[in-house]
N, CA, C and O of each residue as an XYZ file, in Angstrom:
404
protein
N     -59.819    -14.013    -53.798
C     -59.429    -15.307    -53.274
C     -58.200    -15.796    -54.023
O     -58.236    -15.927    -55.247
N     -57.146    -16.059    -53.333
C     -55.901    -16.534    -53.941
C     -55.954    -18.056    -54.090
O     -56.278    -18.783    -53.151
N     -55.625    -18.510    -55.298
C     -55.548    -19.940    -55.562
C     -54.083    -20.318    -55.656
O     -53.247    -19.485    -56.005
N     -53.769    -21.544    -55.353
C     -52.391    -21.990    -55.511
C     -52.014    -22.050    -56.975
O     -50.882    -21.738    -57.344
N     -52.973    -22.455    -57.822
C     -52.710    -22.514    -59.258
C     -53.934    -21.997    -60.003
O     -55.050    -22.470    -59.790
N     -53.713    -21.023    -60.876
C     -54.753    -20.530    -61.758
C     -54.660    -21.273    -63.076
O     -53.596    -21.790    -63.418
N     -55.754    -21.339    -63.823
C     -55.715    -21.979    -65.140
C     -54.733    -21.252    -66.053
O     -53.848    -21.874    -66.642
N     -54.890    -19.933    -66.169
C     -54.053    -19.120    -67.046
C     -53.732    -17.807    -66.349
O     -54.585    -17.223    -65.680
N     -52.498    -17.349    -66.510
C     -52.129    -16.032    -66.007
C     -51.511    -15.241    -67.150
O     -50.540    -15.677    -67.768
N     -52.083    -14.077    -67.423
C     -51.527    -13.133    -68.388
C     -50.556    -12.260    -67.606
O     -50.961    -11.559    -66.679
N     -49.286    -12.298    -67.971
C     -48.235    -11.677    -67.166
C     -47.709    -10.409    -67.829
O     -47.381    -10.396    -69.015
N     -47.637     -9.341    -67.031
C     -46.937     -8.126    -67.440
C     -47.687     -7.209    -68.378
O     -47.069     -6.353    -69.011
N     -48.984     -7.353    -68.493
C     -49.754     -6.492    -69.389
C     -50.107     -5.163    -68.750
O     -50.052     -5.008    -67.530
N     -50.471     -4.207    -69.591
C     -50.941     -2.914    -69.107
C     -52.451     -3.010    -68.947
O     -53.177     -3.164    -69.929
N     -52.922     -2.917    -67.709
C     -54.332     -3.111    -67.392
C     -55.078     -1.780    -67.466
O     -54.684     -0.794    -66.843
N     -56.154     -1.772    -68.235
C     -57.106     -0.668    -68.284
C     -58.403     -1.260    -67.762
O     -59.005     -2.118    -68.408
N     -58.837     -0.798    -66.584
C     -59.948     -1.492    -65.930
C     -61.314     -0.816    -66.045
O     -62.299     -1.333    -65.519
N     -61.388      0.332    -66.724
C     -62.669      0.970    -66.941
C     -63.181      1.796    -65.786
O     -64.301      2.304    -65.846
N     -62.387      1.946    -64.726
C     -62.818      2.726    -63.567
C     -62.485      4.201    -63.713
O     -62.953      5.025    -62.927
N     -61.676      4.543    -64.720
C     -61.200      5.907    -64.871
C     -59.814      6.097    -64.284
O     -59.194      7.144    -64.471
N     -59.328      5.093    -63.579
C     -57.977      5.152    -63.017
C     -56.957      5.029    -64.149
O     -57.274      4.536    -65.231
N     -55.753      5.473    -63.891
C     -54.681      5.337    -64.878
C     -54.374      3.867    -65.128
O     -54.558      3.024    -64.250
N     -53.910      3.572    -66.326
C     -53.496      2.210    -66.665
C     -52.300      1.826    -65.784
O     -51.509      2.679    -65.380
N     -52.190      0.540    -65.502
C     -51.093      0.066    -64.660
C     -50.656     -1.314    -65.125
O     -51.445     -2.036    -65.734
N     -49.431     -1.688    -64.853
C     -48.905     -2.998    -65.224
C     -49.264     -3.999    -64.127
O     -49.017     -3.761    -62.944
N     -49.849     -5.120    -64.541
C     -50.247     -6.155    -63.584
C     -50.416     -7.478    -64.317
O     -50.370     -7.536    -65.546
N     -50.610     -8.527    -63.548
C     -50.935     -9.846    -64.070
C     -52.442    -10.061    -63.896
O     -53.044     -9.560    -62.947
N     -53.040    -10.811    -64.823
C     -54.469    -11.126    -64.736
C     -54.602    -12.647    -64.750
O     -54.186    -13.313    -65.698
N     -55.188    -13.180    -63.681
C     -55.350    -14.627    -63.542
C     -56.772    -15.038    -63.871
O     -57.729    -14.345    -63.524
N     -56.901    -16.176    -64.546
C     -58.216    -16.709    -64.936
C     -58.368    -18.133    -64.426
O     -57.415    -18.913    -64.419
N     -59.575    -18.455    -64.002
C     -59.954    -19.816    -63.636
C     -61.309    -20.107    -64.242
O     -62.249    -19.327    -64.086
N     -61.409    -21.226    -64.933
C     -62.665    -21.683    -65.521
C     -63.327    -20.586    -66.347
O     -64.543    -20.404    -66.283
N     -62.514    -19.844    -67.133
C     -63.034    -18.841    -68.036
C     -63.445    -17.526    -67.396
O     -64.054    -16.683    -68.054
N     -63.124    -17.342    -66.139
C     -63.491    -16.106    -65.439
C     -62.258    -15.470    -64.810
O     -61.310    -16.163    -64.440
N     -62.280    -14.144    -64.691
C     -61.192    -13.438    -64.039
C     -61.204    -13.813    -62.568
O     -62.216    -13.660    -61.885
N     -60.064    -14.308    -62.086
C     -59.972    -14.752    -60.697
C     -59.198    -13.764    -59.833
O     -59.460    -13.656    -58.635
N     -58.247    -13.041    -60.426
C     -57.429    -12.121    -59.647
C     -56.692    -11.184    -60.591
O     -56.393    -11.540    -61.731
N     -56.404     -9.985    -60.107
C     -55.574     -9.020    -60.825
C     -54.582     -8.475    -59.812
O     -54.969     -8.011    -58.740
N     -53.307     -8.533    -60.155
C     -52.311     -8.020    -59.226
C     -50.906     -8.324    -59.691
O     -50.705     -8.861    -60.780
N     -49.936     -7.980    -58.868
C     -48.541     -8.225    -59.235
C     -48.119     -9.667    -58.942
O     -48.645    -10.303    -58.029
N     -47.186    -10.162    -59.710
C     -46.498    -11.437    -59.445
C     -47.419    -12.636    -59.295
O     -47.238    -13.445    -58.385
N     -48.404    -12.761    -60.178
C     -49.288    -13.931    -60.147
C     -48.784    -15.045    -61.062
O     -49.291    -16.166    -61.015
N     -47.792    -14.742    -61.888
C     -47.308    -15.686    -62.889
C     -46.836    -17.005    -62.329
O     -46.988    -18.040    -62.977
N     -46.267    -16.991    -61.141
C     -45.773    -18.250    -60.562
C     -46.913    -19.175    -60.160
O     -46.680    -20.337    -59.826
N     -48.152    -18.667    -60.190
C     -49.306    -19.472    -59.792
C     -50.140    -19.914    -60.990
O     -51.275    -20.355    -60.811
N     -49.608    -19.807    -62.204
C     -50.364    -20.166    -63.391
C     -49.992    -21.507    -63.971
O     -48.810    -21.792    -64.161
N     -50.996    -22.353    -64.263
C     -50.741    -23.599    -64.976
C     -50.264    -23.278    -66.392
O     -49.404    -23.968    -66.939
N     -50.839    -22.216    -66.980
C     -50.393    -21.702    -68.278
C     -50.051    -20.232    -68.070
O     -50.832    -19.481    -67.484
N     -48.902    -19.835    -68.544
C     -48.462    -18.454    -68.390
C     -48.287    -17.852    -69.774
O     -47.613    -18.428    -70.628
N     -48.897    -16.687    -69.995
C     -48.818    -15.997    -71.280
C     -48.186    -14.634    -71.031
O     -48.740    -13.817    -70.294
N     -47.033    -14.383    -71.638
C     -46.362    -13.095    -71.495
C     -47.041    -12.086    -72.411
O     -46.983    -12.219    -73.633
N     -47.677    -11.086    -71.834
C     -48.374    -10.061    -72.607
C     -47.717     -8.692    -72.412
O     -48.360     -7.652    -72.556
N     -46.431     -8.716    -72.083
C     -45.688     -7.475    -71.908
C     -45.826     -6.612    -73.157
O     -45.637     -7.094    -74.274
N     -46.157     -5.336    -72.969
C     -46.324     -4.414    -74.084
C     -47.718     -4.417    -74.684
O     -48.009     -3.621    -75.577
N     -48.587     -5.305    -74.202
C     -49.970     -5.362    -74.696
C     -50.921     -4.813    -73.633
O     -50.588     -4.783    -72.448
N     -52.089     -4.386    -74.059
C     -53.097     -3.858    -73.141
C     -54.111     -4.940    -72.825
O     -54.571     -5.660    -73.712
N     -54.455     -5.043    -71.544
C     -55.480     -5.979    -71.089
C     -56.635     -5.146    -70.553
O     -56.422     -4.228    -69.761
N     -57.847     -5.455    -70.973
C     -59.041     -4.761    -70.493
C     -59.971     -5.799    -69.880
O     -60.966     -6.175    -70.500
N     -59.663     -6.273    -68.665
C     -60.456     -7.353    -68.070
C     -61.885     -6.915    -67.792
O     -62.133     -5.837    -67.253
N     -62.814     -7.779    -68.173
C     -64.214     -7.503    -67.928
C     -64.909     -6.720    -69.026
O     -66.133     -6.590    -69.010
N     -64.152     -6.198    -69.979
C     -64.777     -5.473    -71.080
C     -65.413     -6.489    -72.018
O     -64.931     -7.614    -72.146
N     -66.477     -6.094    -72.661
C     -67.183     -6.957    -73.597
C     -67.032     -6.385    -74.991
O     -67.358     -5.221    -75.225
N     -66.547     -7.184    -75.910
C     -66.384     -6.760    -77.303
C     -67.728     -6.897    -78.003
O     -68.188     -8.009    -78.265
N     -68.354     -5.771    -78.302
C     -69.717     -5.756    -78.813
C     -69.790     -5.684    -80.339
O     -70.798     -5.232    -80.882
N     -68.749     -6.118    -81.033
C     -68.846     -6.085    -82.494
C     -69.623     -7.309    -82.986
O     -69.720     -8.317    -82.286
N     -70.156     -7.208    -84.162
C     -70.953     -8.298    -84.723
C     -70.479     -8.597    -86.137
O     -70.174     -7.684    -86.904
N     -70.420     -9.866    -86.474
C     -70.092    -10.270    -87.839
C     -71.408    -10.456    -88.590
O     -72.236    -11.286    -88.214
N     -71.588     -9.691    -89.634
C     -72.832     -9.735    -90.395
C     -72.746    -10.825    -91.452
O     -72.504    -10.553    -92.628
N     -72.944    -12.038    -91.022
C     -72.770    -13.171    -91.923
C     -74.053    -13.580    -92.626
O     -74.028    -14.466    -93.480
N     -75.152    -12.967    -92.291
C     -76.418    -13.362    -92.906
C     -77.025    -12.222    -93.720
O     -78.244    -12.055    -93.738
N     -76.196    -11.448    -94.384
C     -76.700    -10.327    -95.168
C     -77.592    -10.778    -96.314
O     -78.475    -10.031    -96.737
N     -77.379    -11.985    -96.824
C     -78.226    -12.484    -97.898
C     -79.655    -12.681    -97.395
O     -80.618    -12.413    -98.114
N     -79.783    -13.150    -96.157
C     -81.102    -13.357    -95.562
C     -81.691    -12.058    -95.013
O     -82.908    -11.875    -95.028
N     -80.844    -11.167    -94.536
C     -81.280     -9.913    -93.904
C     -80.473     -8.754    -94.490
O     -79.599     -8.213    -93.812
N     -80.748     -8.365    -95.728
C     -79.915     -7.357    -96.391
C     -79.889     -6.005    -95.687
O     -78.932     -5.252    -95.866
N     -80.897     -5.675    -94.899
C     -80.899     -4.422    -94.152
C     -80.331     -4.598    -92.745
O     -80.234     -3.638    -91.981
N     -79.962     -5.819    -92.415
C     -79.373     -6.166    -91.109
C     -80.261     -5.767    -89.942
O     -79.762     -5.448    -88.863
N     -81.577     -5.782    -90.147
C     -82.468     -5.374    -89.066
C     -82.363     -6.296    -87.856
O     -82.650     -5.877    -86.734
N     -81.954     -7.546    -88.070
C     -81.784     -8.460    -86.942
C     -80.698     -7.974    -85.987
O     -80.792     -8.201    -84.781
N     -79.661     -7.304    -86.515
C     -78.606     -6.769    -85.656
C     -79.001     -5.415    -85.082
O     -78.702     -5.132    -83.922
N     -79.654     -4.590    -85.853
C     -80.046     -3.260    -85.392
C     -81.000     -3.373    -84.211
O     -80.917     -2.586    -83.269
N     -81.904     -4.345    -84.255
C     -82.853     -4.540    -83.149
C     -82.148     -4.944    -81.862
O     -82.657     -4.708    -80.766
N     -80.974     -5.556    -81.998
C     -80.206     -5.958    -80.822
C     -79.292     -4.833    -80.328
O     -78.613     -5.001    -79.315
N     -79.263     -3.705    -81.014
C     -78.415     -2.603    -80.592
C     -77.054     -2.591    -81.248
O     -76.211     -1.768    -80.893
N     -76.814     -3.486    -82.202
C     -75.549     -3.515    -82.927
C     -75.668     -2.586    -84.130
O     -76.378     -2.898    -85.087
N     -74.995     -1.476    -84.090
C     -75.091     -0.510    -85.176
C     -73.857     -0.522    -86.076
O     -73.829      0.160    -87.100
N     -72.867     -1.272    -85.710
C     -71.662     -1.405    -86.526
C     -71.364     -2.893    -86.646
O     -71.630     -3.653    -85.715
N     -70.836     -3.303    -87.740
C     -70.514     -4.707    -87.922
C     -69.307     -4.870    -88.805
O     -68.793     -3.906    -89.374
N     -68.866     -6.088    -88.912
C     -67.711     -6.385    -89.744
C     -67.985     -7.659    -90.511
O     -68.585     -8.595    -89.982
N     -67.551     -7.696    -91.743
C     -67.571     -8.940    -92.505
C     -66.142     -9.406    -92.597
O     -65.266     -8.666    -93.045
N     -65.907    -10.607    -92.184
C     -64.547    -11.129    -92.165
C     -64.414    -12.266    -93.154
O     -65.305    -13.105    -93.285
N     -63.303    -12.282    -93.840
C     -62.979    -13.404    -94.729
C     -62.162    -14.398    -93.917
O     -61.329    -13.995    -93.104
N     -62.388    -15.689    -94.126
C     -61.588    -16.676    -93.413
C     -60.107    -16.475    -93.706
O     -59.708    -16.266    -94.851
N     -59.307    -16.541    -92.661
C     -57.872    -16.328    -92.823
C     -57.171    -17.154    -91.748
O     -57.596    -17.170    -90.592
N     -56.122    -17.821    -92.124
C     -55.387    -18.596    -91.121
C     -54.479    -17.663    -90.346
O     -54.113    -16.589    -90.823
N     -54.124    -18.087    -89.149
C     -53.234    -17.292    -88.308
C     -54.013    -16.377    -87.403
O     -55.219    -16.539    -87.211
N     -53.307    -15.411    -86.848
C     -53.925    -14.472    -85.926
C     -53.307    -13.102    -86.130
O     -52.420    -12.916    -86.963
N     -53.796    -12.144    -85.349
C     -53.279    -10.783    -85.434
C     -51.805    -10.712    -85.036
O     -51.096     -9.780    -85.413
N     -51.359    -11.694    -84.279
C     -49.957    -11.705    -83.848
C     -49.076    -12.478    -84.830
O     -47.877    -12.632    -84.598
N     -49.663    -12.963    -85.917
C     -48.870    -13.629    -86.944
C     -48.575    -15.091    -86.690
O     -47.664    -15.648    -87.302
N     -49.326    -15.729    -85.801
C     -49.087    -17.155    -85.496
C     -50.017    -18.013    -86.310
O     -49.978    -19.239    -86.203
């Protein structure tokens, strides 16, 4: 369904969609936190436009990593293992982002 204006459009990214098809360059439009459309030239329909040229977009993928912040309470992390999380990360608070902003 085409909207006149999407909340956010990621423009020019390389889309990997998980179907086994080759990656392709496209725009990904979002409305109310959900993927609304994937295709060419959607940027003119975005209330917010984010240029992601040179970056990979994997719409619909779920990042299944877990931050093990309660190791003091659960030193064996059995609470995460029971949920199927077999790998985790401990992160130190840090300002900024991976893109240096």
